[in-house]
ZADREN-540822 format. One record per residue (C-alpha): residue number from 1; residue in three letters; x, y, z. Coordinates in Angstrom, 2 decimals, m for minus. Layout:
! ZADREN-540822
i->NUM | aa->ALA | x->X | y->Y | z->Z
...
END
This chain:
! ZADREN-540822
i->1 | aa->MET | x->m8.36 | y->44.48 | z->18.22
i->2 | aa->THR | x->m11.49 | y->42.56 | z->17.93
i->3 | aa->ARG | x->m10.40 | y->42.39 | z->13.81
i->4 | aa->VAL | x->m7.14 | y->41.31 | z->14.75
i->5 | aa->ARG | x->m8.02 | y->38.52 | z->17.33
i->6 | aa->ARG | x->m10.45 | y->36.99 | z->14.85
i->7 | aa->ALA | x->m7.28 | y->37.07 | z->12.01
i->8 | aa->VAL | x->m5.67 | y->35.53 | z->14.70
i->9 | aa->VAL | x->m7.71 | y->32.34 | z->16.06
i->10 | aa->ARG | x->m8.77 | y->31.56 | z->12.24
i->11 | aa->GLN | x->m5.41 | y->31.34 | z->11.19
i->12 | aa->LEU | x->m4.83 | y->29.02 | z->13.56
i->13 | aa->ALA | x->m8.33 | y->27.65 | z->13.30
i->14 | aa->SER | x->m7.12 | y->26.72 | z->9.78
i->15 | aa->ILE | x->m3.90 | y->24.60 | z->11.18
i->16 | aa->GLY | x->m5.70 | y->22.69 | z->13.35
i->17 | aa->GLN | x->m7.93 | y->21.35 | z->10.40
i->18 | aa->THR | x->m4.22 | y->19.58 | z->9.35
i->19 | aa->PHE | x->m6.10 | y->17.37 | z->12.39
i->20 | aa->PHE | x->m10.25 | y->17.42 | z->10.53
i->21 | aa->VAL | x->m10.73 | y->20.13 | z->14.02
i->22 | aa->TYR | x->m10.86 | y->23.38 | z->13.21
i->23 | aa->ASN | x->m9.89 | y->24.96 | z->16.51
i->24 | aa->PRO | x->m7.88 | y->27.20 | z->16.91
i->25 | aa->TRP | x->m6.04 | y->25.45 | z->20.22
i->26 | aa->VAL | x->m4.92 | y->22.65 | z->18.31
i->27 | aa->GLY | x->m3.58 | y->24.94 | z->15.62
i->28 | aa->VAL | x->m1.00 | y->27.12 | z->18.16
i->29 | aa->ALA | x->m0.39 | y->23.35 | z->19.94
i->30 | aa->ALA | x->0.96 | y->22.62 | z->17.01
i->31 | aa->ILE | x->3.11 | y->25.64 | z->16.19
i->32 | aa->VAL | x->4.22 | y->25.26 | z->19.44
i->33 | aa->VAL | x->6.04 | y->21.88 | z->18.74
i->34 | aa->LEU | x->7.32 | y->22.50 | z->15.39
i->35 | aa->ALA | x->9.00 | y->25.32 | z->16.65
i->36 | aa->VAL | x->10.50 | y->23.71 | z->19.47
i->37 | aa->ALA | x->11.68 | y->20.93 | z->16.36
i->38 | aa->ALA | x->12.22 | y->22.61 | z->13.75
i->39 | aa->PRO | x->11.88 | y->26.79 | z->13.88
i->40 | aa->HIS | x->12.65 | y->27.17 | z->9.96
i->41 | aa->LEU | x->9.44 | y->25.03 | z->9.44
i->42 | aa->ALA | x->7.03 | y->26.81 | z->11.75
i->43 | aa->ILE | x->8.36 | y->30.52 | z->10.33
i->44 | aa->ALA | x->8.04 | y->29.34 | z->7.05
i->45 | aa->GLY | x->4.54 | y->27.57 | z->7.34
i->46 | aa->THR | x->3.05 | y->30.54 | z->9.25
i->47 | aa->ILE | x->4.45 | y->32.92 | z->6.23
i->48 | aa->ALA | x->2.93 | y->30.95 | z->3.55
i->49 | aa->SER | x->m0.24 | y->30.29 | z->4.95
i->50 | aa->VAL | x->m0.49 | y->34.09 | z->5.26
i->51 | aa->PHE | x->0.95 | y->34.88 | z->2.83
i->52 | aa->ALA | x->m1.42 | y->33.13 | z->0.62
i->53 | aa->ARG | x->m4.60 | y->34.08 | z->2.76
i->54 | aa->ILE | x->m3.36 | y->37.80 | z->1.86
i->55 | aa->VAL | x->m3.01 | y->37.25 | z->m2.36
i->56 | aa->ALA | x->m6.99 | y->35.38 | z->m2.18
i->57 | aa->VAL | x->m8.59 | y->38.22 | z->m0.56
i->58 | aa->SER | x->m6.94 | y->39.94 | z->m2.83
i->59 | aa->VAL | x->m7.91 | y->38.30 | z->m6.11
i->60 | aa->GLY | x->m11.74 | y->38.38 | z->m4.60
i->61 | aa->ALA | x->m12.10 | y->34.86 | z->m3.56
i->62 | aa->PRO | x->m16.05 | y->34.03 | z->m2.39
i->63 | aa->GLN | x->m15.82 | y->34.87 | z->1.47
i->64 | aa->ALA | x->m17.74 | y->31.30 | z->1.69
i->65 | aa->PHE | x->m14.66 | y->29.80 | z->0.58
i->66 | aa->LEU | x->m12.33 | y->31.92 | z->2.98
i->67 | aa->ASP | x->m14.45 | y->30.82 | z->5.56
i->68 | aa->THR | x->m13.23 | y->27.33 | z->5.21
i->69 | aa->GLY | x->m9.55 | y->27.89 | z->5.91
i->70 | aa->LEU | x->m8.31 | y->25.28 | z->3.01
i->71 | aa->VAL | x->m6.39 | y->28.35 | z->1.42
i->72 | aa->GLU | x->m4.43 | y->29.06 | z->4.66
i->73 | aa->LEU | x->m4.09 | y->25.28 | z->5.58
i->74 | aa->ASN | x->m2.19 | y->25.18 | z->1.62
i->75 | aa->GLY | x->m0.40 | y->27.46 | z->2.20
i->76 | aa->TRP | x->0.94 | y->26.37 | z->5.83
i->77 | aa->TYR | x->2.13 | y->22.99 | z->4.46
i->78 | aa->LEU | x->3.82 | y->24.32 | z->1.20
i->79 | aa->GLY | x->5.68 | y->26.04 | z->3.11
i->80 | aa->LEU | x->6.78 | y->23.14 | z->5.50
i->81 | aa->ALA | x->7.44 | y->22.06 | z->2.15
i->82 | aa->CYS | x->9.37 | y->24.26 | z->0.45
i->83 | aa->ALA | x->11.88 | y->24.87 | z->4.23
i->84 | aa->THR | x->11.83 | y->21.20 | z->4.31
i->85 | aa->PHE | x->14.06 | y->20.61 | z->0.77
i->86 | aa->PHE | x->14.79 | y->24.40 | z->0.79
i->87 | aa->ALA | x->17.96 | y->25.17 | z->2.15
i->88 | aa->VAL | x->17.38 | y->28.36 | z->4.15
i->89 | aa->GLY | x->18.45 | y->31.86 | z->1.77
i->90 | aa->PRO | x->16.99 | y->33.89 | z->m1.02
i->91 | aa->GLY | x->16.03 | y->30.24 | z->m2.85
i->92 | aa->LEU | x->13.25 | y->29.48 | z->0.03
i->93 | aa->ALA | x->12.35 | y->33.40 | z->0.53
i->94 | aa->VAL | x->11.15 | y->33.08 | z->m2.81
i->95 | aa->SER | x->9.72 | y->30.28 | z->m2.82
i->96 | aa->ILE | x->7.84 | y->30.72 | z->m0.11
i->97 | aa->LEU | x->6.70 | y->34.18 | z->m1.40
i->98 | aa->LEU | x->5.83 | y->32.95 | z->m5.04
i->99 | aa->GLY | x->4.17 | y->30.16 | z->m3.55
i->100 | aa->GLY | x->2.42 | y->31.72 | z->m1.25
i->101 | aa->ALA | x->0.56 | y->33.44 | z->m4.34
i->102 | aa->LEU | x->0.69 | y->30.22 | z->m6.68
i->103 | aa->VAL | x->m0.90 | y->28.32 | z->m4.27
i->104 | aa->ALA | x->m4.00 | y->30.75 | z->m3.45
i->105 | aa->LEU | x->m5.19 | y->30.32 | z->m6.98
i->106 | aa->MET | x->m4.33 | y->26.79 | z->m7.76
i->107 | aa->ALA | x->m6.77 | y->26.45 | z->m4.05
i->108 | aa->MET | x->m8.96 | y->28.39 | z->m5.72
i->109 | aa->ALA | x->m8.88 | y->26.50 | z->m9.70
i->110 | aa->MET | x->m9.07 | y->23.31 | z->m8.14
i->111 | aa->HIS | x->m11.94 | y->23.71 | z->m5.66
i->112 | aa->ARG | x->m14.01 | y->25.30 | z->m9.00
i->113 | aa->VAL | x->m13.46 | y->21.73 | z->m10.40
i->114 | aa->LEU | x->m13.98 | y->19.02 | z->m7.84
i->115 | aa->ALA | x->m16.69 | y->20.69 | z->m6.35
i->116 | aa->VAL | x->m18.57 | y->19.57 | z->m10.08
i->117 | aa->TRP | x->m17.63 | y->15.99 | z->m8.31
i->118 | aa->GLU | x->m18.01 | y->17.26 | z->m4.95
i->119 | aa->VAL | x->m14.81 | y->15.80 | z->m3.85
i->120 | aa->PRO | x->m12.75 | y->17.86 | z->m0.79
i->121 | aa->LEU | x->m10.15 | y->19.96 | z->m2.26
i->122 | aa->VAL | x->m7.72 | y->19.25 | z->1.36
i->123 | aa->ILE | x->m4.78 | y->19.91 | z->1.06
i->124 | aa->GLY | x->m4.25 | y->18.35 | z->m2.74
i->125 | aa->PRO | x->m3.16 | y->22.54 | z->m4.33
i->126 | aa->TYR | x->0.21 | y->22.98 | z->m2.41
i->127 | aa->VAL | x->1.38 | y->19.54 | z->m4.62
i->128 | aa->PRO | x->1.28 | y->20.32 | z->m7.63
i->129 | aa->VAL | x->2.47 | y->24.00 | z->m7.04
i->130 | aa->PHE | x->5.71 | y->22.67 | z->m4.66
i->131 | aa->TRP | x->6.88 | y->20.35 | z->m8.46
i->132 | aa->LEU | x->6.86 | y->23.95 | z->m10.26
i->133 | aa->LEU | x->9.07 | y->25.37 | z->m8.02
i->134 | aa->TRP | x->11.23 | y->22.62 | z->m7.34
i->135 | aa->SER | x->11.36 | y->22.38 | z->m10.41
i->136 | aa->ALA | x->12.48 | y->25.77 | z->m11.61
i->137 | aa->LEU | x->14.04 | y->26.89 | z->m8.60
i->138 | aa->ALA | x->15.99 | y->24.09 | z->m8.06
i->139 | aa->THR | x->17.75 | y->24.18 | z->m11.74
i->140 | aa->LEU | x->19.29 | y->27.82 | z->m10.12
i->141 | aa->ALA | x->22.46 | y->28.80 | z->m9.01
i->142 | aa->TRP | x->21.69 | y->30.77 | z->m5.84
i->143 | aa->THR | x->19.13 | y->27.89 | z->m4.69
i->144 | aa->ARG | x->20.11 | y->25.30 | z->m2.79
i->145 | aa->PRO | x->18.97 | y->21.71 | z->m1.28
i->146 | aa->ALA | x->18.11 | y->21.49 | z->2.34
i->147 | aa->ALA | x->20.13 | y->18.64 | z->3.68
i->148 | aa->LEU | x->17.50 | y->16.01 | z->4.76
i->149 | aa->PRO | x->17.93 | y->15.21 | z->8.80
i->150 | aa->ALA | x->19.40 | y->12.40 | z->9.07
i->151 | aa->MET | x->18.30 | y->9.38 | z->11.04
i->152 | aa->PRO | x->19.53 | y->7.13 | z->14.07
i->153 | aa->ALA | x->20.45 | y->3.83 | z->13.98
i->154 | aa->PRO | x->17.84 | y->1.45 | z->13.85
i->155 | aa->PRO | x->17.57 | y->m0.76 | z->16.65
i->156 | aa->ASP | x->17.94 | y->m4.57 | z->16.54
i->157 | aa->SER | x->14.66 | y->m5.70 | z->17.44
i->158 | aa->PRO | x->11.62 | y->m5.05 | z->14.65
i->159 | aa->LEU | x->9.30 | y->m4.04 | z->16.99
i->160 | aa->LEU | x->10.78 | y->m1.27 | z->18.46
i->161 | aa->LEU | x->11.71 | y->m0.23 | z->14.82
i->162 | aa->VAL | x->7.81 | y->m0.52 | z->13.51
i->163 | aa->LEU | x->6.87 | y->1.43 | z->16.88
i->164 | aa->LEU | x->9.34 | y->3.87 | z->16.41
i->165 | aa->GLY | x->8.88 | y->3.79 | z->12.92
i->166 | aa->GLY | x->5.37 | y->4.69 | z->12.96
i->167 | aa->LEU | x->5.35 | y->7.38 | z->15.47
i->168 | aa->ARG | x->7.63 | y->9.05 | z->12.54
i->169 | aa->GLY | x->5.54 | y->8.28 | z->10.22
i->170 | aa->VAL | x->2.61 | y->10.56 | z->12.82
i->171 | aa->GLY | x->5.35 | y->13.29 | z->12.38
i->172 | aa->GLN | x->5.86 | y->12.93 | z->9.33
i->173 | aa->ILE | x->1.86 | y->15.48 | z->8.90
i->174 | aa->LEU | x->4.42 | y->17.78 | z->9.05
i->175 | aa->PHE | x->7.44 | y->16.55 | z->7.40
i->176 | aa->LEU | x->9.51 | y->15.84 | z->10.76
i->177 | aa->PRO | x->10.44 | y->12.58 | z->10.83
i->178 | aa->ASN | x->11.11 | y->12.34 | z->14.93
i->179 | aa->ALA | x->9.30 | y->9.89 | z->17.21
i->180 | aa->ALA | x->9.10 | y->12.55 | z->19.84
i->181 | aa->ALA | x->7.48 | y->15.07 | z->17.04
i->182 | aa->GLY | x->4.84 | y->12.63 | z->16.52
i->183 | aa->ALA | x->4.26 | y->11.41 | z->19.72
i->184 | aa->ALA | x->3.46 | y->15.32 | z->20.40
i->185 | aa->LEU | x->1.75 | y->15.64 | z->17.61
i->186 | aa->ALA | x->m0.93 | y->12.35 | z->18.94
i->187 | aa->VAL | x->m1.61 | y->14.64 | z->21.87
i->188 | aa->VAL | x->m1.70 | y->17.81 | z->20.00
i->189 | aa->ALA | x->m4.68 | y->16.57 | z->17.77
i->190 | aa->SER | x->m6.04 | y->15.09 | z->21.31
i->191 | aa->ILE | x->m6.99 | y->18.29 | z->22.59
i->192 | aa->GLY | x->m10.00 | y->18.65 | z->19.48
i->193 | aa->ASP | x->m10.70 | y->14.78 | z->20.01
i->194 | aa->ARG | x->m9.51 | y->12.64 | z->22.51
i->195 | aa->TRP | x->m9.30 | y->9.68 | z->20.16
i->196 | aa->LEU | x->m7.86 | y->11.36 | z->17.23
i->197 | aa->GLY | x->m3.61 | y->10.89 | z->19.29
i->198 | aa->LEU | x->m4.70 | y->6.84 | z->19.37
i->199 | aa->ALA | x->m6.27 | y->6.26 | z->16.56
i->200 | aa->MET | x->m3.31 | y->8.19 | z->14.40
i->201 | aa->VAL | x->m0.50 | y->6.21 | z->16.20
i->202 | aa->GLY | x->m2.20 | y->2.85 | z->15.88
i->203 | aa->ALA | x->m2.51 | y->3.66 | z->11.66
i->204 | aa->SER | x->0.20 | y->4.05 | z->11.45
i->205 | aa->VAL | x->2.48 | y->1.73 | z->13.76
i->206 | aa->ALA | x->0.18 | y->m0.95 | z->11.82
i->207 | aa->ALA | x->0.96 | y->1.19 | z->8.03
i->208 | aa->VAL | x->4.82 | y->0.91 | z->9.29
i->209 | aa->GLY | x->4.22 | y->m3.06 | z->10.11
i->210 | aa->VAL | x->3.09 | y->m3.72 | z->6.70
i->211 | aa->GLY | x->6.34 | y->m2.41 | z->5.12
i->212 | aa->TYR | x->8.77 | y->m3.68 | z->7.59
i->213 | aa->LEU | x->6.49 | y->m7.59 | z->6.41
i->214 | aa->ALA | x->5.66 | y->m6.92 | z->3.04
i->215 | aa->GLY | x->9.60 | y->m5.97 | z->2.22
i->216 | aa->THR | x->10.23 | y->m2.06 | z->1.40
i->217 | aa->PRO | x->13.06 | y->m0.40 | z->1.60
i->218 | aa->ALA | x->14.46 | y->m0.60 | z->5.02
i->219 | aa->TRP | x->14.58 | y->3.74 | z->5.21
i->220 | aa->GLN | x->11.48 | y->3.93 | z->3.93
i->221 | aa->VAL | x->10.29 | y->1.79 | z->7.29
i->222 | aa->GLU | x->12.32 | y->4.13 | z->9.17
i->223 | aa->THR | x->11.10 | y->6.99 | z->8.60
i->224 | aa->GLY | x->7.51 | y->5.95 | z->9.05
i->225 | aa->LEU | x->6.93 | y->7.20 | z->5.28
i->226 | aa->ALA | x->3.75 | y->5.23 | z->4.49
i->227 | aa->GLY | x->2.82 | y->5.96 | z->8.03
i->228 | aa->PHE | x->1.82 | y->9.98 | z->7.67
i->229 | aa->THR | x->m1.46 | y->8.52 | z->5.15
i->230 | aa->ALA | x->m2.75 | y->6.03 | z->7.43
i->231 | aa->ALA | x->m2.57 | y->8.52 | z->10.50
i->232 | aa->LEU | x->m4.15 | y->11.31 | z->8.32
i->233 | aa->ILE | x->m6.97 | y->8.59 | z->7.34
i->234 | aa->ALA | x->m7.20 | y->7.31 | z->9.89
i->235 | aa->ALA | x->m8.37 | y->11.14 | z->11.16
i->236 | aa->ALA | x->m10.34 | y->11.41 | z->8.62
i->237 | aa->ALA | x->m12.34 | y->8.30 | z->9.27
i->238 | aa->VAL | x->m12.22 | y->9.58 | z->13.25
i->239 | aa->ARG | x->m14.16 | y->13.12 | z->12.18
i->240 | aa->ARG | x->m15.99 | y->11.14 | z->9.19
i->241 | aa->PHE | x->m14.75 | y->13.51 | z->7.39
i->242 | aa->ALA | x->m16.20 | y->12.90 | z->3.28
i->243 | aa->GLY | x->m18.03 | y->9.73 | z->4.61
i->244 | aa->ILE | x->m14.71 | y->7.95 | z->5.07
i->245 | aa->GLY | x->m14.64 | y->4.81 | z->8.22
i->246 | aa->LEU | x->m13.35 | y->2.69 | z->9.31
i->247 | aa->PRO | x->m12.60 | y->0.69 | z->6.05
i->248 | aa->ALA | x->m10.96 | y->2.85 | z->4.44
i->249 | aa->ALA | x->m8.71 | y->3.18 | z->6.81
i->250 | aa->VAL | x->m7.88 | y->m0.31 | z->7.18
i->251 | aa->ILE | x->m6.69 | y->m0.49 | z->3.17
i->252 | aa->THR | x->m4.58 | y->2.44 | z->3.56
i->253 | aa->VAL | x->m2.97 | y->0.33 | z->6.09
i->254 | aa->LEU | x->m2.93 | y->m2.13 | z->3.93
i->255 | aa->THR | x->m2.31 | y->m0.47 | z->m0.02
i->256 | aa->ILE | x->0.26 | y->2.36 | z->1.48
i->257 | aa->PRO | x->3.39 | y->0.70 | z->2.26
i->258 | aa->PHE | x->3.17 | y->m0.07 | z->m1.76
i->259 | aa->LEU | x->1.84 | y->2.70 | z->m2.70
i->260 | aa->GLU | x->4.43 | y->5.33 | z->m1.13
i->261 | aa->VAL | x->7.06 | y->2.25 | z->m2.82
i->262 | aa->ALA | x->5.53 | y->3.38 | z->m6.06
i->263 | aa->ALA | x->4.95 | y->7.17 | z->m5.18
i->264 | aa->VAL | x->8.61 | y->7.82 | z->m4.34
i->265 | aa->ARG | x->9.78 | y->5.64 | z->m7.54
i->266 | aa->LEU | x->7.38 | y->7.63 | z->m10.55
i->267 | aa->ALA | x->8.32 | y->11.10 | z->m9.01
i->268 | aa->GLY | x->12.17 | y->10.56 | z->m8.56
i->269 | aa->ALA | x->11.92 | y->9.56 | z->m11.97
i->270 | aa->VAL | x->11.21 | y->12.76 | z->m12.49
i->271 | aa->GLY | x->13.34 | y->14.62 | z->m10.48
i->272 | aa->LEU | x->10.19 | y->15.74 | z->m8.05
i->273 | aa->HIS | x->9.56 | y->14.78 | z->m4.30
i->274 | aa->ALA | x->5.63 | y->12.55 | z->m3.87
i->275 | aa->LEU | x->5.18 | y->14.80 | z->m0.73
i->276 | aa->SER | x->1.22 | y->13.85 | z->0.13
i->277 | aa->ALA | x->0.10 | y->12.87 | z->m3.31
i->278 | aa->PRO | x->m0.93 | y->9.66 | z->m2.34
i->279 | aa->TYR | x->m2.62 | y->10.42 | z->0.60
i->280 | aa->VAL | x->m4.78 | y->13.00 | z->m1.77
i->281 | aa->GLY | x->m5.38 | y->10.10 | z->m4.21
i->282 | aa->LEU | x->m7.20 | y->7.92 | z->m1.33
i->283 | aa->VAL | x->m9.12 | y->11.22 | z->0.18
i->284 | aa->TRP | x->m10.20 | y->11.86 | z->m3.74
i->285 | aa->ILE | x->m11.05 | y->7.80 | z->m4.54
i->286 | aa->PHE | x->m12.81 | y->7.71 | z->m0.83
i->287 | aa->SER | x->m14.55 | y->10.09 | z->m1.33
i->288 | aa->LEU | x->m15.88 | y->9.34 | z->m4.91
i->289 | aa->VAL | x->m16.36 | y->5.68 | z->m3.97
i->290 | aa->HIS | x->m18.60 | y->6.35 | z->m0.77
i->291 | aa->ARG | x->m20.63 | y->8.92 | z->m2.47
i->292 | aa->PRO | x->m24.46 | y->7.54 | z->m3.05
i->293 | aa->HIS | x->m26.04 | y->7.00 | z->m5.28
i->294 | aa->ASP | x->m29.49 | y->8.84 | z->m5.90
i->295 | aa->PRO | x->m32.88 | y->6.59 | z->m6.09
i->296 | aa->ASP | x->m34.84 | y->8.14 | z->m7.83
i->297 | aa->PRO | x->m32.56 | y->10.02 | z->m10.43
i->298 | aa->SER | x->m34.21 | y->12.26 | z->m12.82
i->299 | aa->PRO | x->m33.57 | y->12.37 | z->m16.73
i->300 | aa->LEU | x->m32.48 | y->15.96 | z->m15.72
i->301 | aa->ASP | x->m29.53 | y->14.43 | z->m14.10
i->302 | aa->ARG | x->m27.01 | y->15.54 | z->m16.55
i->303 | aa->PRO | x->m23.00 | y->16.52 | z->m16.11
i->304 | aa->ALA | x->m23.74 | y->19.70 | z->m18.27
i->305 | aa->GLY | x->m26.00 | y->20.56 | z->m15.61
i->306 | aa->ARG | x->m23.78 | y->20.87 | z->m12.71
i->307 | aa->ARG | x->m22.53 | y->23.39 | z->m11.53
i->308 | aa->ARG | x->m18.91 | y->25.05 | z->m12.69
i->309 | aa->ASP | x->m18.40 | y->27.60 | z->m10.66
i->310 | aa->GLY | x->m20.24 | y->27.17 | z->m7.21
i->311 | aa->SER | x->m20.45 | y->24.64 | z->m4.68
i->312 | aa->ARG | x->m22.05 | y->23.62 | z->m1.80
i->313 | aa->GLU | x->m20.16 | y->23.41 | z->1.77
i->314 | aa->GLY | x->m20.76 | y->22.79 | z->5.23
i->315 | aa->ASP | x->m20.75 | y->25.28 | z->7.92
i->316 | aa->ALA | x->m17.71 | y->27.41 | z->7.29
i->317 | aa->GLY | x->m15.58 | y->27.72 | z->9.39
i->318 | aa->SER | x->m15.78 | y->23.78 | z->11.03
i->319 | aa->PRO | x->m14.33 | y->20.94 | z->10.17
i->320 | aa->GLY | x->m16.72 | y->19.74 | z->7.41
i->321 | aa->ALA | x->m15.97 | y->23.08 | z->5.41
i->322 | aa->ALA | x->m14.26 | y->21.20 | z->2.53
i->323 | aa->TRP | x->m16.83 | y->18.22 | z->2.74
i->324 | aa->PRO | x->m19.38 | y->17.89 | z->m0.32
i->325 | aa->ARG | x->m22.78 | y->18.47 | z->m0.01
i->326 | aa->TRP | x->m23.46 | y->15.40 | z->0.54
i->327 | aa->ALA | x->m21.74 | y->14.38 | z->3.58
i->328 | aa->ALA | x->m22.27 | y->17.78 | z->5.12
i->329 | aa->GLU | x->m25.69 | y->16.66 | z->4.52
i->330 | aa->GLU | x->m25.52 | y->13.04 | z->5.93
i->331 | aa->ARG | x->m23.60 | y->14.43 | z->9.49
i->332 | aa->GLY | x->m27.17 | y->17.56 | z->9.63
i->333 | aa->ARG | x->m24.96 | y->20.37 | z->8.51
i->334 | aa->SER | x->m25.77 | y->22.61 | z->6.14
i->335 | aa->THR | x->m25.43 | y->23.16 | z->3.24
i->336 | aa->ARG | x->m25.81 | y->26.69 | z->1.65
i->337 | aa->LEU | x->m24.75 | y->27.88 | z->m1.44
i->338 | aa->VAL | x->m20.99 | y->29.07 | z->m1.90
i->339 | aa->PRO | x->m21.37 | y->32.37 | z->m4.69
i->340 | aa->GLY | x->m20.00 | y->31.88 | z->m7.77
i->341 | aa->ARG | x->m20.88 | y->32.19 | z->m11.63
i->342 | aa->LEU | x->m23.14 | y->29.38 | z->m12.73
i->343 | aa->ASP | x->m23.67 | y->27.97 | z->m15.84
i->344 | aa->ASN | x->m26.02 | y->28.76 | z->m17.81
i->345 | aa->THR | x->m27.78 | y->25.10 | z->m17.44
i->346 | aa->ARG | x->m28.31 | y->25.24 | z->m13.87
i->347 | aa->SER | x->m28.10 | y->22.51 | z->m11.65
i->348 | aa->ALA | x->m30.77 | y->19.44 | z->m11.76
i->349 | aa->GLU | x->m30.50 | y->20.40 | z->m8.15
i->350 | aa->ASN | x->m31.57 | y->23.78 | z->m8.52
i->351 | aa->VAL | x->m34.67 | y->22.43 | z->m11.37
i->352 | aa->ARG | x->m36.10 | y->20.77 | z->m8.69
i->353 | aa->ASP | x->m36.21 | y->22.86 | z->m5.76
i->354 | aa->HIS | x->m37.43 | y->25.81 | z->m7.81
i->355 | aa->ALA | x->m39.66 | y->24.29 | z->m10.44
i->356 | aa->PRO | x->m42.96 | y->22.13 | z->m10.04
i->357 | aa->ASP | x->m43.02 | y->18.34 | z->m9.82
i->358 | aa->ILE | x->m42.74 | y->17.08 | z->m13.51
i->359 | aa->GLY | x->m44.62 | y->14.77 | z->m12.85
i->360 | aa->GLN | x->m47.36 | y->16.69 | z->m11.41
i->361 | aa->GLN | x->m47.51 | y->18.95 | z->m13.96
i->362 | aa->ARG | x->m49.36 | y->16.34 | z->m16.16
i->363 | aa->GLY | x->m53.63 | y->16.89 | z->m16.37
i->364 | aa->ARG | x->m52.80 | y->20.24 | z->m14.70
i->365 | aa->ALA | x->m50.13 | y->21.98 | z->m16.87
i->366 | aa->ALA | x->m52.69 | y->25.02 | z->m18.23
i->367 | aa->ARG | x->m53.13 | y->26.13 | z->m14.16
i->368 | aa->HIS | x->m49.58 | y->26.13 | z->m14.27
i->369 | aa->ALA | x->m47.13 | y->29.63 | z->m15.14
i->370 | aa->PRO | x->m43.76 | y->28.77 | z->m15.63
i->371 | aa->VAL | x->m41.35 | y->29.58 | z->m12.59
i->372 | aa->PRO | x->m39.27 | y->32.64 | z->m12.33
i->373 | aa->GLY | x->m35.50 | y->31.77 | z->m12.00
i->374 | aa->VAL | x->m35.88 | y->28.27 | z->m13.38
i->375 | aa->SER | x->m33.08 | y->27.70 | z->m15.73
i->376 | aa->ARG | x->m33.05 | y->26.93 | z->m19.76
i->377 | aa->ALA | x->m32.93 | y->22.97 | z->m19.14
i->378 | aa->GLY | x->m36.08 | y->22.84 | z->m16.36
i->379 | aa->GLU | x->m38.09 | y->25.81 | z->m19.09
i->380 | aa->ARG | x->m37.13 | y->22.68 | z->m21.78
i->381 | aa->ALA | x->m38.02 | y->20.31 | z->m19.43
i->382 | aa->THR | x->m41.74 | y->21.41 | z->m18.36
i->383 | aa->SER | x->m42.45 | y->22.63 | z->m22.01
i->384 | aa->ASP | x->m42.48 | y->19.00 | z->m22.84
i->385 | aa->ALA | x->m43.99 | y->17.99 | z->m20.14
i->386 | aa->ARG | x->m46.74 | y->20.50 | z->m21.02
i->387 | aa->ALA | x->m46.49 | y->19.28 | z->m24.66
i->388 | aa->ALA | x->m46.68 | y->15.57 | z->m23.29
i->389 | aa->SER | x->m50.00 | y->16.00 | z->m21.22
i->390 | aa->PRO | x->m53.04 | y->14.89 | z->m21.99
i->391 | aa->GLY | x->m55.18 | y->18.25 | z->m21.79
END
C-alpha cells in the first residue's frame, strides 16, 4: 500500500504543478473542480497522464527526470486538449492512448534539447504532440470534433464583461472558459500559495481589459483567451519560476492580447489550434532573457562543450524541479546532475569543477599531474598551459 500511496501522491502533486506548486492537495482539488465542471476532461487528463508516466518508465527515462513530474503534467494537458477538441468516441480514445505515448517521448527529447540552453520544459511537449494528433485523426471518418461550449450572452456593462472574461481566463488554464470554474481554480491555487489566486485573477482581468480596450475580437474577450497566459505568467512570477518576476508579468499583460490574436490566426491558417503556444513561448523567452551572464568567461566556455544529454535540475519533485541550473542556484536549491550520456567534450563547468585553474598552473606545471576525469578539451587546455608556462 505504501508504494501505491507514493504513486498516487506523486501523480496528484505533478498535476499540482499546473500552478507551479508541487502539492498533492492542489492536484486533487484541481481534479475535483474539473470533475464537477467537465467530467470527461478530468477522466481524459488523468488517463493520459498516468499512461504517459508508464511509457516514460518503460523506455528507460532517467529517474531524476521522472521525479520532476513533467511527464505526468504534459500527459495531463494532452488529455485535456484531446477531450476538448475530440468528441467522446473512438477518436478520443485513440488520441489519448497514442498521445500519451508520444508526449512521454517528446518530453524526454525536448528536455535534452532545452537543457543545452538551460530553458525549462514546462508544458511545451504536449503542444506539438496534439498538433500531430489533430492533423492525423481529424481527417478520419471514425473521429468527430467536439462541440465547443456555448458562451452566455455578454453583459451590457464593460466592467462586468472584462471581469467575467478574466475569471474565464483562469478557467482556460484547464480548458474551461467558465467564470465559476476560474474562481474555483484560483482558490485551488491558493492552497499551495496564498498569493497565487489573487495574482492569477488580477493578471487575467488586466490582460482581458487590455484586449477589450485594444479592440481584439469580441469572442476572445468574452472567453478570456488572453487571460490564460497572463494568469500563469503571474503564477510563475509569484513562485519565482525560472527567474520570472513582476516585469515579465507586466509585459505579458500588455502584449498577450495581441499575441493571442496572432497565434489564433497563424494556427487557424493551417487548420490547428493555438493551444498554449504563446504561453510556452513567453516562458522560454523570459527564461533566456533573465539568464545572467558569466562575469568571468573562460576560454573553455564554448557551445560545443555543453552537455548534450545531461542537465541540472532543482530538487526532484519540488516546484523548482523543472528549473534551469542558474535559477535553482539563485533560490538555494540543489543542482545535481541528471544522469545521461555526455558529449565527448565535457561541459566547461565540468572542466572548471574538476581541473585546476589554468592560471594557477603557470609556473608550477611540473608539479601537477593530469586530473582524472577531465574531458579532452580540459586536457588540451592543460597541455597548452604547460607549454606556455615559464618552466
